[in-house]
DRENSEDO-786603 format. One record per residue: residue number from 1; residue in three letters; x, y, z of N, C-alpha, C in turn. Coordinates in nm, 4 decimals. Atoms other than C-alpha are relative to their C-alpha. Layout:
# DRENSEDO-786603
PT   sepa   vose       n.xx       n.yy       n.zz      ca.xx      ca.yy      ca.zz       c.xx       c.yy       c.zz
PT    NUM    ALA          X          Y          Z          X          Y          Z          X          Y          Z
...
This chain:
# DRENSEDO-786603
PT   sepa   vose       n.xx       n.yy       n.zz      ca.xx      ca.yy      ca.zz       c.xx       c.yy       c.zz
PT      1    MET     0.0631    -0.0727     0.1092     7.8243    12.1905     8.6464     0.0888    -0.0062    -0.1230
PT      2    ARG    -0.0799     0.0131     0.1220     7.9351    12.1419     8.2855     0.0538     0.1342    -0.0451
PT      3    SER    -0.0678    -0.1238     0.0348     8.1727    12.3962     8.1425     0.0627    -0.0108    -0.1383
PT      4    LEU    -0.0658    -0.0089     0.1296     8.3307    12.5101     7.8167     0.1342     0.0699     0.0169
PT      5    SER    -0.1329    -0.0612     0.0055     8.7044    12.5710     7.7920     0.0341     0.0216    -0.1468
PT      6    VAL    -0.0253    -0.0345     0.1401     8.7833    12.7522     7.4672     0.1495    -0.0109    -0.0288
PT      7    ASN    -0.1390     0.0177     0.0401     9.1053    12.6407     7.2993     0.0383     0.1118    -0.0979
PT      8    LEU    -0.0407    -0.1164     0.0785     9.2897    12.9421     7.1565     0.1131    -0.0290    -0.0988
PT      9    ASP    -0.1140     0.0337     0.0857     9.5501    12.7524     6.9532    -0.0100     0.0631    -0.1387
PT     10    HIS     0.0097    -0.0399     0.1397     9.4102    12.8499     6.6155    -0.0164     0.1501    -0.0187
PT     11    ILE    -0.0226    -0.1442     0.0067     9.3972    13.2167     6.6980     0.1490     0.0242    -0.0265
PT     12    ALA    -0.1445    -0.0117     0.0195     9.7736    13.1793     6.7271     0.0446    -0.0551    -0.1352
PT     13    THR    -0.0334     0.0540     0.1317     9.7824    12.9681     6.4094    -0.0111     0.1087    -0.1068
PT     14    LEU     0.0180    -0.1082     0.0970     9.6454    13.2621     6.2091     0.1121     0.1033     0.0107
PT     15    ARG    -0.1084    -0.0965    -0.0212     9.9049    13.4909     6.3631     0.1322    -0.0528    -0.0542
PT     16    GLU    -0.1300     0.0557     0.0360    10.1965    13.2546     6.3026     0.0151    -0.0236    -0.1498
PT     17    VAL    -0.0085     0.0170     0.1454    10.1096    13.2037     5.9338     0.0780     0.1141    -0.0637
PT     18    ARG    -0.0701    -0.1171     0.0534    10.2363    13.5559     5.8685     0.1017     0.0588     0.0981
PT     19    LYS    -0.0927    -0.0499    -0.1025    10.4429    13.6032     6.1862    -0.0283     0.1477     0.0323
PT     20    THR     0.0417    -0.1352    -0.0340    10.2446    13.9163     6.2707    -0.0297     0.0085     0.1493
PT     21    PHE     0.0404    -0.0163    -0.1395    10.1226    14.0544     6.6043    -0.1506    -0.0184     0.0167
PT     22    TYR     0.1448     0.0188    -0.0025     9.7597    13.9859     6.5154    -0.0363    -0.1298    -0.0697
PT     23    PRO     0.0965    -0.0377    -0.1042     9.5136    13.8324     6.5789     0.0578    -0.0197     0.1405
PT     24    SER    -0.0571    -0.0052    -0.1343     9.5844    13.9031     6.9442    -0.0594    -0.1069     0.0911
PT     25    ILE     0.0438     0.0989    -0.0973     9.5684    13.6214     7.1962    -0.0709     0.0668     0.1180
PT     26    THR     0.0605    -0.0679    -0.1151     9.4863    13.8707     7.4712    -0.1395     0.0525    -0.0340
PT     27    THR     0.1333    -0.0432     0.0424     9.1961    14.0162     7.2721    -0.0947    -0.1192    -0.0060
PT     28    ALA     0.0818     0.1214     0.0058     9.0681    13.6640     7.2065    -0.0407    -0.0441     0.1400
PT     29    TYR     0.0334     0.0349    -0.1386     9.0896    13.5900     7.5783    -0.1108     0.0900     0.0541
PT     30    SER     0.0988    -0.0940    -0.0526     8.8915    13.9044     7.6626    -0.1400    -0.0305    -0.0536
PT     31    ILE     0.1292     0.0342     0.0597     8.6153    13.8009     7.4219    -0.0538    -0.1290     0.0606
PT     32    CYS     0.0423     0.1241    -0.0667     8.6071    13.4522     7.5759    -0.0662     0.0315     0.1338
PT     33    GLU     0.0535    -0.0369    -0.1309     8.5497    13.6082     7.9169    -0.1341     0.0709    -0.0157
PT     34    LEU     0.1232    -0.0748     0.0251     8.2848    13.8463     7.7812    -0.1131    -0.0922    -0.0439
PT     35    ALA     0.1015     0.0899     0.0551     8.1028    13.5629     7.6026    -0.0503    -0.1023     0.1011
PT     36    GLY     0.0456     0.0928    -0.1030     8.0748    13.3560     7.9205     0.0707    -0.1332     0.0020
PT     37    ALA    -0.0772     0.1244    -0.0054     8.3369    13.0872     7.8586     0.0426    -0.0273     0.1440
PT     38    ASP    -0.0351     0.0405    -0.1366     8.4309    12.8921     8.1703     0.1494    -0.0176     0.0195
PT     39    GLY    -0.1437     0.0176    -0.0080     8.7999    12.8541     8.0906     0.0623     0.0154    -0.1367
PT     40    ILE    -0.0729    -0.0036     0.1264     9.0673    12.8749     7.8237     0.1084    -0.1072     0.0019
PT     41    THR    -0.0993     0.1062     0.0156     9.3049    12.6119     7.6896     0.0982     0.0394    -0.1090
PT     42    VAL    -0.1019    -0.0171     0.1043     9.6320    12.6375     7.4980     0.0913    -0.1221     0.0012
PT     43    HIS    -0.0922     0.1136     0.0138     9.8594    12.3623     7.3663     0.1359     0.0549    -0.0424
PT     44    LEU    -0.1365    -0.0421     0.0306    10.2276    12.4524     7.3837     0.0745    -0.1197    -0.0582
PT     45    ARG    -0.0648     0.1121     0.0679    10.3807    12.2188     7.1276     0.1519     0.0171    -0.0031
PT     46    GLY    -0.1453    -0.0028     0.0077    10.7446    12.1266     7.1022     0.0508     0.0819    -0.1173
PT     47    ASP    -0.0440    -0.0744     0.1178    10.7662    12.2813     6.7535    -0.0527     0.1435    -0.0018
PT     48    ARG     0.0533    -0.1364    -0.0119    10.5805    12.5992     6.8653    -0.0710     0.0424    -0.1286
PT     49    ARG     0.0654    -0.0317     0.1270    10.3619    12.5842     6.5547    -0.1098     0.1052     0.0143
PT     50    HIS     0.1006    -0.1045    -0.0204    10.0992    12.8096     6.7116     0.0253     0.0750     0.1310
PT     51    ILE    -0.0212    -0.0658    -0.1288    10.1083    12.8961     7.0834     0.1491     0.0096     0.0309
PT     52    GLN    -0.1382    -0.0248    -0.0379    10.4375    13.0463     7.2009     0.0108     0.0125     0.1528
PT     53    ASN    -0.0209    -0.0110    -0.1443    10.5905    13.0567     7.5488    -0.0579     0.1296     0.0560
PT     54    GLN     0.0463    -0.1300    -0.0480    10.5084    13.4255     7.5808    -0.1521     0.0062     0.0087
PT     55    ASP     0.1463     0.0038    -0.0055    10.1410    13.3581     7.5045    -0.0476    -0.0576     0.1336
PT     56    VAL     0.0414     0.0661    -0.1239    10.1151    13.1245     7.8012     0.0299     0.0891     0.1203
PT     57    LYS    -0.0362    -0.0888    -0.1106    10.2963    13.3673     8.0308    -0.0980     0.1167     0.0127
PT     58    ILE     0.0931    -0.1135    -0.0024    10.0697    13.6566     7.9323    -0.1378    -0.0442     0.0475
PT     59    LEU     0.1325     0.0489    -0.0406     9.7523    13.4507     7.9681    -0.0035    -0.0328     0.1486
PT     60    ARG    -0.0060     0.0294    -0.1430     9.8627    13.3314     8.3112    -0.0094     0.1289     0.0816
PT     61    THR    -0.0004    -0.1281    -0.0702     9.9085    13.6967     8.4103    -0.1364     0.0677    -0.0016
PT     62    ILE     0.1227    -0.0784     0.0146     9.5802    13.8380     8.2780    -0.1273    -0.0784     0.0234
PT     63    SER     0.1229     0.0785     0.0033     9.3362    13.5479     8.2894    -0.0667    -0.0110     0.1365
PT     64    LEU     0.0825     0.0258    -0.1170     9.0592    13.5463     8.5454    -0.0690    -0.1356    -0.0115
PT     65    LEU     0.0576     0.1324     0.0235     8.9343    13.2222     8.3891     0.1069    -0.1064     0.0248
PT     66    PRO    -0.0979     0.1083    -0.0161     9.0987    12.8869     8.4677     0.0762    -0.0253    -0.1303
PT     67    LEU    -0.0867     0.0227     0.1159     9.3919    12.8254     8.2335     0.0479    -0.1441    -0.0013
PT     68    THR    -0.0492     0.1364     0.0203     9.4599    12.4753     8.1013     0.1141     0.0031    -0.1006
PT     69    LEU    -0.1134     0.0144     0.0908     9.7988    12.4036     7.9469     0.0065    -0.1449    -0.0471
PT     70    GLU    -0.0220     0.1312     0.0590     9.8061    12.1057     7.7119     0.1468    -0.0117    -0.0362
PT     71    MET    -0.1434     0.0156     0.0272    10.1554    11.9638     7.6808     0.0378    -0.1472    -0.0015
PT     72    ALA    -0.0579     0.1341    -0.0044    10.3588    11.6531     7.6137     0.0750    -0.0167     0.1323
PT     73    PRO    -0.0677     0.0225    -0.1287    10.5106    11.4909     7.9259     0.1516    -0.0036    -0.0149
PT     74    THR    -0.1444    -0.0106     0.0177    10.8639    11.6086     7.8453     0.0591     0.0885     0.1092
PT     75    GLN    -0.0652    -0.0813    -0.1022    11.1195    11.7681     8.0747    -0.0089     0.1485    -0.0331
PT     76    GLU     0.0106    -0.1404     0.0405    11.1121    12.0907     7.8728    -0.1355     0.0578     0.0409
PT     77    MET     0.1346    -0.0504    -0.0307    10.7361    12.1272     7.9134    -0.0259    -0.0007     0.1504
PT     78    LEU     0.0160     0.0051    -0.1455    10.7499    12.0239     8.2771     0.0619     0.1233     0.0654
PT     79    ASN    -0.0658    -0.1188    -0.0546    10.9941    12.3045     8.3499    -0.0829     0.1257    -0.0240
PT     80    ILE     0.0834    -0.1163     0.0328    10.7689    12.5556     8.1745    -0.1244     0.0032     0.0884
PT     81    ALA     0.1201     0.0060    -0.0834    10.4613    12.4383     8.3644     0.0301     0.0381     0.1441
PT     82    LYS    -0.0381    -0.0339    -0.1380    10.6418    12.4640     8.6983     0.0226     0.1490     0.0159
PT     83    GLU    -0.0249    -0.1448    -0.0057    10.7404    12.8212     8.6144    -0.1304     0.0794    -0.0111
PT     84    ILE     0.1198    -0.0795     0.0291    10.4055    12.9419     8.4793    -0.1164    -0.0338     0.0932
PT     85    LYS     0.1041     0.0471    -0.0915    10.1783    12.7355     8.7055    -0.1422     0.0254    -0.0520
PT     86    PRO     0.1391    -0.0071     0.0442     9.8599    12.7003     8.5002    -0.0904    -0.0661     0.1032
PT     87    ASP     0.0933     0.0640    -0.0931     9.5467    12.5933     8.6857    -0.0031    -0.1510    -0.0203
PT     88    LYS     0.0052     0.1427     0.0313     9.5526    12.2588     8.5086     0.0932    -0.0292    -0.1162
PT     89    VAL    -0.0772     0.0513     0.1133     9.7855    12.0627     8.2832    -0.0706    -0.1249    -0.0523
PT     90    THR     0.0482     0.1216     0.0650     9.6455    11.8126     8.0351     0.1164    -0.0600    -0.0770
PT     91    LEU    -0.1124     0.0691     0.0635     9.9151    11.5645     7.9353    -0.0492    -0.0737    -0.1235
PT     92    VAL     0.0427     0.0563     0.1276     9.8871    11.4623     7.5707     0.1190    -0.0624    -0.0717
PT     93    PRO    -0.1083     0.0495     0.0853    10.0907    11.2508     7.3273     0.0264     0.1011    -0.1102
PT     94    GLU    -0.0335    -0.0995     0.1021    10.2708    11.4486     7.0610     0.1015    -0.0573    -0.0968
PT     95    ARG    -0.0946     0.0392     0.1048    10.4362    11.3649     6.7295     0.0251     0.1211    -0.0885
PT     96    PRO    -0.0310    -0.1206     0.0780    10.6181    11.6349     6.5293    -0.0724     0.0070    -0.1337
PT     97    ILE     0.0548    -0.0037     0.1359    10.4663    11.5313     6.1941    -0.1525     0.0020    -0.0022
PT     98    GLU     0.1459     0.0043     0.0001    10.1015    11.5133     6.3055    -0.0592     0.1388    -0.0228
PT     99    LEU     0.0704    -0.1267     0.0172     9.8566    11.7825     6.1977    -0.0627     0.0453     0.1300
PT    100    THR     0.0617    -0.0264    -0.1296     9.6778    11.7574     6.5302     0.0149    -0.1263     0.0831
PT    101    THR    -0.0160     0.1159    -0.0874     9.6773    11.5229     6.8288    -0.0821    -0.1165    -0.0523
PT    102    GLU     0.0623     0.1114     0.0709     9.5954    11.1799     6.6876    -0.0643    -0.1029     0.0908
PT    103    GLY     0.0588     0.0990    -0.0890     9.4930    10.9865     6.9966     0.0401     0.0259     0.1438
PT    104    GLY    -0.0299    -0.0157    -0.1410     9.5172    10.9397     7.3687     0.1361    -0.0546     0.0373
PT    105    LEU    -0.1253     0.0539    -0.0537     9.8197    10.8612     7.5811    -0.0052    -0.1515     0.0094
PT    106    ASP    -0.0141     0.1443    -0.0170     9.9406    10.5023     7.5832     0.0510    -0.0258     0.1420
PT    107    LEU    -0.0376     0.0215    -0.1397     9.9411    10.4047     7.9501     0.0639    -0.1363     0.0237
PT    108    THR    -0.0727     0.1270    -0.0143    10.1162    10.0747     7.8804     0.1505     0.0204    -0.0190
PT    109    GLN    -0.1410    -0.0276     0.0241    10.4491    10.2456     7.8028     0.0444     0.1220     0.0798
PT    110    ASN    -0.0618    -0.1142    -0.0693    10.6797    10.4786     7.9961    -0.0841     0.0511     0.1171
PT    111    VAL     0.0899    -0.0400    -0.1089    10.4421    10.4769     8.2927     0.0786     0.0591     0.1167
PT    112    ASP    -0.0808    -0.0530    -0.1105    10.7197    10.5367     8.5460     0.0356     0.1465    -0.0244
PT    113    HIS    -0.0307    -0.1392     0.0345    10.8242    10.8548     8.3644    -0.1246     0.0866     0.0138
PT    114    LEU     0.1250    -0.0757    -0.0072    10.4632    10.9678     8.3349    -0.0391     0.0273     0.1448
PT    115    LYS     0.0324    -0.0158    -0.1414    10.4091    10.9123     8.7063     0.0864     0.1081     0.0639
PT    116    LYS    -0.0889    -0.1035    -0.0543    10.7124    11.1293     8.7876    -0.0453     0.1390    -0.0431
PT    117    VAL     0.0498    -0.1281     0.0503    10.5741    11.4084     8.5688    -0.1256     0.0407     0.0763
PT    118    ILE     0.1243    -0.0268    -0.0731    10.2335    11.3814     8.7363     0.0298     0.0456     0.1419
PT    119    ASP    -0.0323    -0.0335    -0.1392    10.3822    11.3883     9.0851     0.0651     0.1376     0.0108
PT    120    THR    -0.0670    -0.1305    -0.0019    10.6016    11.6887     9.0031    -0.1001     0.1133    -0.0198
PT    121    LEU     0.1029    -0.1019     0.0234    10.3047    11.8844     8.8682    -0.0862     0.0193     0.1242
PT    122    LYS     0.0859    -0.0104    -0.1190    10.0954    11.8038     9.1734     0.0749     0.0645     0.1164
PT    123    GLU    -0.0804    -0.0674    -0.1023    10.3805    11.9123     9.4011    -0.0004     0.1514    -0.0200
PT    124    SER     0.0070    -0.1429     0.0324    10.3549    12.2482     9.2234    -0.1426     0.0532     0.0089
PT    125    LYS     0.1402    -0.0399    -0.0196     9.9815    12.2624     9.3092    -0.0725     0.0203    -0.1325
PT    126    ILE     0.0649    -0.0052     0.1306     9.8797    12.2085     8.9460    -0.0859    -0.1249    -0.0163
PT    127    ARG     0.0864     0.1148     0.0245     9.5801    11.9864     8.8729     0.0419    -0.0688    -0.1298
PT    128    VAL    -0.0505     0.0784     0.1128     9.6627    11.7071     8.6288    -0.1132    -0.0802    -0.0639
PT    129    CYS     0.0987     0.0725     0.0802     9.4456    11.5630     8.3525     0.0746    -0.0813    -0.1047
PT    130    LEU    -0.0581     0.0834     0.1052     9.5322    11.2778     8.1144    -0.0945    -0.0061    -0.1193
PT    131    PHE     0.0761     0.0077     0.1242     9.4161    11.2770     7.7512     0.0011    -0.1460    -0.0452
PT    132    LEU     0.0071     0.1450     0.0208     9.2939    10.9200     7.6909    -0.1088    -0.0379    -0.1000
PT    133    GLU     0.1050     0.0584     0.0815     9.0987    10.7063     7.4495    -0.1148    -0.0466     0.0909
PT    134    PRO     0.1108     0.0516    -0.0804     8.7520    10.5942     7.5675     0.0148    -0.1505     0.0213
PT    135    ASP    -0.0354     0.1387    -0.0268     8.8885    10.2704     7.7086    -0.0057    -0.0226     0.1511
PT    136    LEU     0.0235     0.0189    -0.1427     8.7841    10.1308     8.0459     0.1288    -0.0327     0.0754
PT    137    LYS    -0.1256     0.0337    -0.0672     9.1255     9.9846     8.1280     0.0876     0.1239     0.0165
PT    138    ALA    -0.0787    -0.1225    -0.0096     9.2900    10.3176     8.0548    -0.0533     0.0907     0.1109
PT    139    ILE     0.0608    -0.0814    -0.1060     9.0439    10.4958     8.2849     0.0396    -0.0549     0.1372
PT    140    GLU    -0.0395     0.0621    -0.1273     9.1185    10.2478     8.5655     0.1474     0.0265     0.0297
PT    141    LYS    -0.1423    -0.0273    -0.0187     9.4921    10.2961     8.5098     0.0227     0.1444     0.0416
PT    142    ALA    -0.0125    -0.1424    -0.0350     9.4506    10.6743     8.5276    -0.0268     0.0214     0.1480
PT    143    LYS     0.0314    -0.0128    -0.1423     9.2968    10.6363     8.8714     0.1188    -0.0402     0.0855
PT    144    THR    -0.1156     0.0450    -0.0787     9.6026    10.4463     8.9961     0.1152     0.1004    -0.0072
PT    145    LEU    -0.1051    -0.1003     0.0144     9.8245    10.7308     8.8720    -0.0309     0.1263     0.0800
PT    146    GLU     0.0402    -0.1069    -0.0921     9.6382    10.9654     9.1075    -0.0107     0.1362    -0.0682
PT    147    VAL     0.0267    -0.1276     0.0673     9.5457    11.2284     8.8513    -0.1347     0.0540     0.0473
PT    148    ASP     0.1256    -0.0632    -0.0402     9.2588    11.4701     8.9041    -0.1113    -0.0226    -0.1012
PT    149    ALA     0.1011     0.0024     0.1056     9.0845    11.4348     8.5701     0.0487    -0.0801    -0.1196
PT    150    VAL    -0.0279     0.0643     0.1287     9.0658    11.2557     8.2372    -0.0774     0.0757    -0.1071
PT    151    GLU     0.0698    -0.0534     0.1171     8.9858    11.4136     7.9019    -0.0079    -0.1105    -0.1038
PT    152    ILE     0.0209     0.1052     0.0988     8.8355    11.1607     7.6640     0.0204     0.0556    -0.1399
PT    153    HIS    -0.0246    -0.0377     0.1388     8.9631    11.1845     7.3072    -0.1226    -0.0331    -0.0843
PT    154    THR     0.1207     0.0193     0.0805     8.6581    11.2337     7.0844     0.0297     0.0063    -0.1494
PT    155    GLY    -0.0392    -0.0085     0.1400     8.8520    11.2272     6.7573    -0.0679    -0.1021    -0.0892
PT    156    LYS     0.0649     0.1030     0.0813     8.7131    10.8956     6.6320    -0.1493     0.0257    -0.0095
PT    157    TYR     0.1420    -0.0352    -0.0023     8.3612    10.9949     6.7359    -0.0294     0.1070    -0.1049
PT    158    SER     0.0204    -0.1102     0.0929     8.3952    11.3149     6.5337     0.0230    -0.0443    -0.1446
PT    159    LEU    -0.0295     0.0493     0.1347     8.5503    11.1395     6.2335    -0.1158    -0.0843    -0.0537
PT    160    TYR     0.1103     0.0846     0.0448     8.2718    10.8795     6.2170    -0.1238     0.0832    -0.0306
PT    161    PHE     0.1129    -0.0893     0.0280     8.0124    11.1572     6.2356     0.0200     0.0690    -0.1347
PT    162    ASN    -0.0270    -0.0734     0.1240     8.1782    11.3542     5.9561    -0.0114    -0.0898    -0.1226
PT    163    GLU     0.0038     0.0941     0.1125     8.2037    11.0431     5.7366    -0.1320    -0.0767    -0.0083
PT    164    LYS     0.1332     0.0625    -0.0034     7.8454    10.9374     5.8216     0.0063    -0.1519     0.0159
PT    165    LYS    -0.0104     0.1421    -0.0324     7.9598    10.5976     5.9478    -0.0764    -0.0224     0.1304
PT    166    TRP     0.0862    -0.0113    -0.1172     7.6661    10.5766     6.1843     0.0137    -0.1158     0.0966
PT    167    ASP    -0.0177     0.1134    -0.0908     7.7221    10.2261     6.3230     0.1245     0.0205     0.0873
PT    168    LEU    -0.1228    -0.0255    -0.0744     8.0791    10.3116     6.4216    -0.0152     0.1209     0.0918
PT    169    PHE     0.0276    -0.1186    -0.0811     7.9621    10.6497     6.5474    -0.0721    -0.0388     0.1288
PT    170    GLU     0.0759     0.0418    -0.1177     7.7108    10.4866     6.7820     0.0858    -0.0834     0.0939
PT    171    GLU    -0.0899     0.0807    -0.0828     7.9706    10.2354     6.9036     0.0956     0.0884     0.0784
PT    172    GLU    -0.0950    -0.0884    -0.0663     8.2154    10.5140     6.9820    -0.0699     0.0836     0.1070
PT    173    LEU     0.0769    -0.0768    -0.0980     7.9478    10.7175     7.1593    -0.0240    -0.0832     0.1261
PT    174    ILE     0.0217     0.0887    -0.1144     7.8719    10.4180     7.3823     0.1295    -0.0157     0.0799
PT    175    LYS    -0.1297     0.0110    -0.0685     8.2441    10.3755     7.4603     0.0283     0.1254     0.0827
PT    176    ILE    -0.0221    -0.1258    -0.0714     8.2645    10.7416     7.5577    -0.0884     0.0069     0.1238
PT    177    GLN     0.0926    -0.0054    -0.1130     7.9575    10.7196     7.7784     0.0433    -0.0955     0.1105
PT    178    GLU    -0.0429     0.0978    -0.1002     8.0810    10.4039     7.9537     0.1265     0.0466     0.0712
PT    179    SER    -0.1243    -0.0495    -0.0590     8.4227    10.5610     8.0097    -0.0270     0.1142     0.0968
PT    180    VAL     0.0352    -0.1130    -0.0862     8.2696    10.8775     8.1544    -0.0644    -0.0486     0.1286
PT    181    VAL     0.0687     0.0536    -0.1185     8.0443    10.6812     8.3895     0.0994    -0.0677     0.0929
PT    182    LEU    -0.1001     0.0675    -0.0828     8.3351    10.4659     8.5093     0.0901     0.1022     0.0686
PT    183    GLY    -0.0885    -0.0993    -0.0584     8.5639    10.7629     8.5598    -0.0654     0.0776     0.1122
PT    184    LYS     0.0730    -0.0727    -0.1050     8.3007    10.9524     8.7555    -0.0151    -0.0868     0.1246
PT    185    SER     0.0160     0.0899    -0.1146     8.2420    10.6472     8.9775     0.1306    -0.0179     0.0770
PT    186    LEU    -0.1312     0.0125    -0.0642     8.6174    10.6375     9.0504     0.0464     0.1313     0.0632
PT    187    GLY    -0.0342    -0.1285    -0.0598     8.6159    11.0003     9.1597     0.0799     0.0917    -0.0902
PT    188    LEU    -0.0727    -0.0836     0.0953     8.7758    11.1428     8.8450    -0.0941     0.1031    -0.0619
PT    189    VAL     0.0738    -0.0993     0.0783     8.6597    11.4642     8.6793     0.0131    -0.0408    -0.1464
PT    190    MET    -0.0009     0.0520     0.1368     8.5613    11.3611     8.3273    -0.0295     0.1106    -0.1011
PT    191    ASN     0.0104    -0.1020     0.1039     8.6165    11.5941     8.0321     0.0060    -0.0653    -0.1372
PT    192    VAL    -0.0080     0.0511     0.1373     8.5953    11.5522     7.6544     0.0565     0.1083    -0.0908
PT    193    GLY    -0.0495    -0.0966     0.0960     8.7625    11.7141     7.3566     0.0631    -0.0643    -0.1209
PT    194    HIS    -0.0648     0.0286     0.1273     8.8920    11.6929     7.0018    -0.1034    -0.0268    -0.1096
PT    195    GLY     0.0860     0.0154     0.1170     8.7000    11.7419     6.6791    -0.1465     0.0328     0.0224
PT    196    LEU     0.1408    -0.0296    -0.0281     8.3773    11.8500     6.8478    -0.0406     0.1300    -0.0694
PT    197    HIS     0.0475    -0.1190     0.0706     8.1700    12.0979     6.6469    -0.1511     0.0144     0.0188
PT    198    TYR     0.1384    -0.0384    -0.0262     7.8238    12.2503     6.6273    -0.1006    -0.1063    -0.0445
PT    199    GLN     0.0922     0.1022     0.0485     7.6689    11.9576     6.4398     0.0071    -0.1295     0.0805
PT    200    ASN    -0.0129     0.1302    -0.0680     7.8048    11.6667     6.6470     0.0011     0.0092     0.1523
PT    201    ILE    -0.0173    -0.0187    -0.1440     7.8056    11.8138     6.9977    -0.1155    -0.0550     0.0831
PT    202    LYS     0.1159     0.0312    -0.0838     7.4523    11.7270     7.1113     0.0014    -0.1416     0.0587
PT    203    PRO    -0.0028     0.1327    -0.0630     7.4877    11.3474     7.1578     0.1000    -0.0085     0.1149
PT    204    ILE    -0.0987    -0.0034    -0.1078     7.8017    11.4074     7.3651    -0.0521     0.0829     0.1171
PT    205    ALA     0.0507    -0.0884    -0.1055     7.6359    11.6909     7.5556    -0.1099    -0.0658     0.0817
PT    206    ASN     0.1051     0.0711    -0.0722     7.3581    11.4514     7.6549     0.0551    -0.0950     0.1064
PT    207    ILE    -0.0616     0.0828    -0.1038     7.6070    11.2543     7.8693     0.0157     0.0868     0.1247
PT    208    SER     0.0158    -0.0940    -0.1114     7.5288    11.4072     8.2056     0.1248     0.0129     0.0878
PT    209    ASP    -0.1132    -0.0029    -0.0922     7.8540    11.3226     8.3895     0.1239     0.0692    -0.0564
PT    210    ILE    -0.1134    -0.0742     0.0549     8.0823    11.5199     8.1574     0.0082     0.1356     0.0668
PT    211    HIS    -0.0199    -0.1286    -0.0672     8.2292    11.8191     8.3363     0.0402     0.1104    -0.0975
PT    212    GLU    -0.0533    -0.1066     0.0849     8.4264    12.0107     8.0728     0.0100    -0.0449    -0.1450
PT    213    PHE    -0.0142     0.0188     0.1438     8.4160    12.0376     7.6942     0.1121     0.0927    -0.0469
PT    214    SER    -0.1115    -0.0795     0.0513     8.7460    12.1545     7.5412    -0.0141     0.0088    -0.1517
PT    215    ILE     0.0324    -0.0182     0.1422     8.6695    12.3010     7.1978     0.0693     0.1247    -0.0515
PT    216    GLY    -0.0705    -0.1143     0.0546     8.8734    12.5276     6.9757    -0.0187     0.0201    -0.1484
PT    217    HIS    -0.0045    -0.0180     0.1452     8.9003    12.4667     6.6022    -0.1350     0.0383    -0.0584
PT    218    SER     0.1316    -0.0293     0.0575     8.5279    12.4655     6.5275    -0.0502     0.1376     0.0417
PT    219    ILE     0.0422    -0.1326    -0.0465     8.4670    12.7769     6.7381     0.0730     0.1089    -0.0777
PT    220    VAL    -0.0776    -0.1009     0.0734     8.7491    12.9732     6.5726    -0.0428     0.0027    -0.1474
PT    221    SER     0.0433     0.0061     0.1399     8.6345    12.8538     6.2283    -0.1340     0.0716    -0.0191
PT    222    TYR     0.1319    -0.0649     0.0089     8.2754    12.9640     6.2876     0.0119     0.1496     0.0260
PT    223    ALA    -0.0194    -0.1413    -0.0335     8.4003    13.2919     6.4327     0.0412     0.0824    -0.1212
PT    224    VAL    -0.0356    -0.0713     0.1228     8.5380    13.3846     6.0877    -0.1244     0.0630    -0.0621
PT    225    PHE     0.1232    -0.0476     0.0628     8.1750    13.4286     5.9781    -0.0894     0.0803     0.0943
PT    226    VAL     0.0972    -0.0641    -0.0902     7.9876    13.5385     6.2914     0.0648     0.0779     0.1129
PT    227    GLY    -0.0688    -0.0646    -0.1114     8.2524    13.6720     6.5286     0.0208    -0.0965     0.1150
PT    228    LEU    -0.0379     0.0934    -0.1056     8.4167    13.5033     6.8258    -0.1013    -0.0038     0.1133
PT    229    GLU     0.0949    -0.0008    -0.1118     8.1684    13.6144     7.0903    -0.1241    -0.0815    -0.0326
PT    230    LYS     0.1197     0.0747     0.0390     7.8667    13.4791     6.9013     0.0302    -0.1499    -0.0130
PT    231    ALA    -0.0365     0.1413     0.0164     8.0500    13.1558     6.8165     0.0096    -0.0696     0.1352
PT    232    ILE    -0.0118     0.0586    -0.1342     8.1294    13.0950     7.1837    -0.1376    -0.0132     0.0650
PT    233    ARG     0.1327     0.0042    -0.0619     7.7774    13.1811     7.3009    -0.0851    -0.1127    -0.0576
PT    234    GLU     0.0789     0.1075     0.0614     7.6228    12.9394     7.0521     0.0466    -0.1369     0.0470
PT    235    MET    -0.0494     0.1285    -0.0492     7.8499    12.6560     7.1626    -0.0393    -0.0200     0.1459
PT    236    LEU     0.0433     0.0083    -0.1393     7.7755    12.7332     7.5270    -0.1452    -0.0433     0.0092
PT    237    ASN     0.1413     0.0349    -0.0012     7.4066    12.7101     7.4530    -0.0214    -0.1473    -0.0335
PT    238    LEU     0.0143     0.1404     0.0405     7.4479    12.3704     7.2869     0.0420    -0.0959     0.1103
PT    239    ILE    -0.0476     0.0960    -0.1005     7.6424    12.2112     7.5714    -0.0692     0.0158     0.1338
PT    240    LYS     0.0573    -0.0247    -0.1319     7.4558    12.3680     7.8630    -0.1514    -0.0139     0.0060
PT    241    THR     0.1453     0.0190    -0.0021     7.0940    12.3223     7.7556    -0.0321    -0.1441    -0.0299
C-alpha cells in the first residue's frame, strides 16, 4: 500500500533561522500523526543546517510512526544511526555548499565503503534505502548491495515540470517508471522523493508500484497558508486516490 512520509526538515529550518525553540518538531510530528501521515523523515546533515541530533533522538522516543533518517554514508552519521536506531536509513550524497540534495548516489565510486555502511546498519536491524537516479544499472547495482529499498530522485522530473520542458519531463517520467518496475521485479521496495509538490504529483502517483512518497518542502510551504494538517491531508489524497 502506498504511503506518505512527511519530511520535517523545513520545520527545523524555520526554527534555526532565528535559533528559537519554535516551531516545535514534536508539535509538527503530532500533527503528522493526526493528519494520517504514514511516516516521518528527517535529514541530519553534516553542517546541521536544520535538523539537530536532539531532534532525531526526541522523534525516535515519541514517534509511533516509522522514522526515516536521511544521512550521508559517513562514520559520524553511522555512529549516530547505530545509537538512535531509526526504522529506516536512506543513504544520500551530500555536499556542504548545496542548497538541497542535488542527485542520487554514485554507485561507481567508493562501493566498498558503502557496502560496509549498509552491512553495519543491517546488523543494527535498521532497514536501508539508497537514494538513486532513475537509472536501470544503478537499480541493478543496488540489488547486489542487498539493500531493502531504493528512493528514486525526482529532482529532474520536478525541475522539468516547473520549467515546462514537457519533452524532457515525459522522458524523465518514463525513466522513473521503468526504474520502479525493475526495482519491484528485483524484490526492492521502491520509493520516490525530491521536489514533488501538489501540481506535479499526479503523474508520479499513477505509477502503481511506488510504495512511499517522501515529501517535505512543498507540504511545509503550503502549510504556511492552510495549516500543516490540511496540507498533509491534501497531499495524502493526491497520492492515495
